C-alpha positions in Angstrom: -3.3 -4.0 -16.1 -0.6 -2.9 -13.7 2.3 -5.0 -12.4 4.8 -5.0 -9.6 8.0 -7.2 -9.8 9.3 -8.9 -6.6 12.9 -8.5 -5.7 13.7 -12.0 -7.0 13.2 -10.7 -10.5 15.6 -8.5 -12.4 14.6 -4.8 -12.4 15.7 -4.6 -16.0 12.5 -6.6 -16.9 10.4 -3.6 -15.6 12.4 -1.2 -17.7 12.0 -3.3 -20.8 8.3 -3.8 -20.2 7.8 0.0 -19.8 9.6 0.5 -23.1 6.9 -1.7 -24.6 4.1 0.3 -23.1 3.3 -1.9 -20.1 2.8 -0.4 -16.6 5.4 -2.4 -14.7 7.6 -1.3 -11.7 10.1 -3.3 -9.7 10.4 -3.2 -5.9 14.1 -2.4 -6.6 13.0 0.9 -8.2 10.7 2.1 -5.4 12.9 1.1 -2.4 10.8 -1.8 -1.2 13.5 -4.5 -1.1 13.7 -6.8 2.0 10.1 -6.4 3.0 8.1 -9.4 4.0 6.0 -11.3 1.4 2.9 -10.1 3.2 4.0 -6.4 3.1 4.8 -6.7 -0.6 1.4 -8.3 -1.4 -0.4 -5.7 0.7 1.4 -2.9 -1.1 0.7 -4.5 -4.5 -3.0 -4.8 -3.6 -3.3 -1.2 -2.4 -1.7 -0.1 -5.7 -3.9 -2.4 -7.8 -0.9 -4.2 -9.2 -0.6 -7.8 -10.1 2.5 -9.1 -8.2 5.1 -11.1 -10.2 7.4 -13.4 -8.2 9.2 -16.7 -8.3 8.1 -17.4 -4.7 5.3 -19.8 -5.5 4.7 -21.6 -2.3 4.6 -18.6 0.0 2.3 -16.6 -2.2 -0.1 -19.5 -2.6 -0.3 -19.8 1.2 -0.8 -16.0 1.5 -3.5 -16.0 -1.1 -5.4 -18.8 0.7 -5.1 -17.0 4.0 -6.2 -13.7 2.5 -9.2 -15.4 0.8 -10.2 -16.9 4.2 -9.9 -13.5 5.8 -11.8 -11.8 3.0 -8.8 -9.7 2.0 -8.5 -9.5 -1.8 -5.3 -8.8 -3.7 -4.9 -7.8 -7.4 -3.4 -11.2 -8.4 -0.1 -13.0 -8.4 1.8 -14.3 -11.4 4.4 -16.9 -10.7 7.5 -16.6 -12.9 9.2 -20.0 -13.5 13.0 -20.5 -13.2 13.1 -21.4 -16.9 12.8 -17.6 -17.5 16.3 -16.5 -16.2 17.0 -13.1 -14.8 20.0 -12.8 -17.0 17.5 -12.6 -19.9 14.9 -10.2 -18.7 13.4 -9.8 -22.2 12.2 -13.4 -22.0 10.3 -12.5 -18.8 8.7 -9.6 -20.6 7.8 -11.7 -23.6 6.2 -14.3 -21.3 4.2 -11.5 -19.6 3.0 -10.1 -23.0 2.0 -13.6 -24.1 0.1 -14.0 -20.8 -1.7 -10.7 -21.4 -2.6 -11.8 -25.0 -4.1 -15.0 -23.7 -6.2 -13.0 -21.2 -7.5 -10.7 -23.9 -5.1 -7.8 -23.1 -5.5 -8.1 -19.4 -9.2 -7.4 -19.0 -11.1 -8.8 -16.1 -10.5 -9.2 -12.4 -7.5 -10.9 -11.0 -8.8 -10.8 -7.4 -7.3 -13.8 -5.5 -6.0 -15.3 -8.7 -2.6 -17.0 -8.9 -1.4 -17.9 -12.4 1.8 -18.9 -14.0 3.7 -17.2 -16.9 
């Protein structure tokens, strides 16, 4: 499973995750900061990446709109504020735990919104 971190998450989390063998990039690393939520989700969908963000409400609305329009995305994971950016290793640990609960990330995430 591949992941894209929103700009509201520390790019260090992507570096740590890659060090543990996960396919994670940050919008900071690929010069996609300050894009609209829809642009970020569309890019993530085109790349087949699950999008990680703290922006719960907007991405729930976008997912509903995309579902109604028949436009799938690769999934959205909401990162709670209890996982602070100043401790990116905690975000990565939560992502690994989430993957373990899903059996290593198998299965489709089309239209899925889940929480770390």
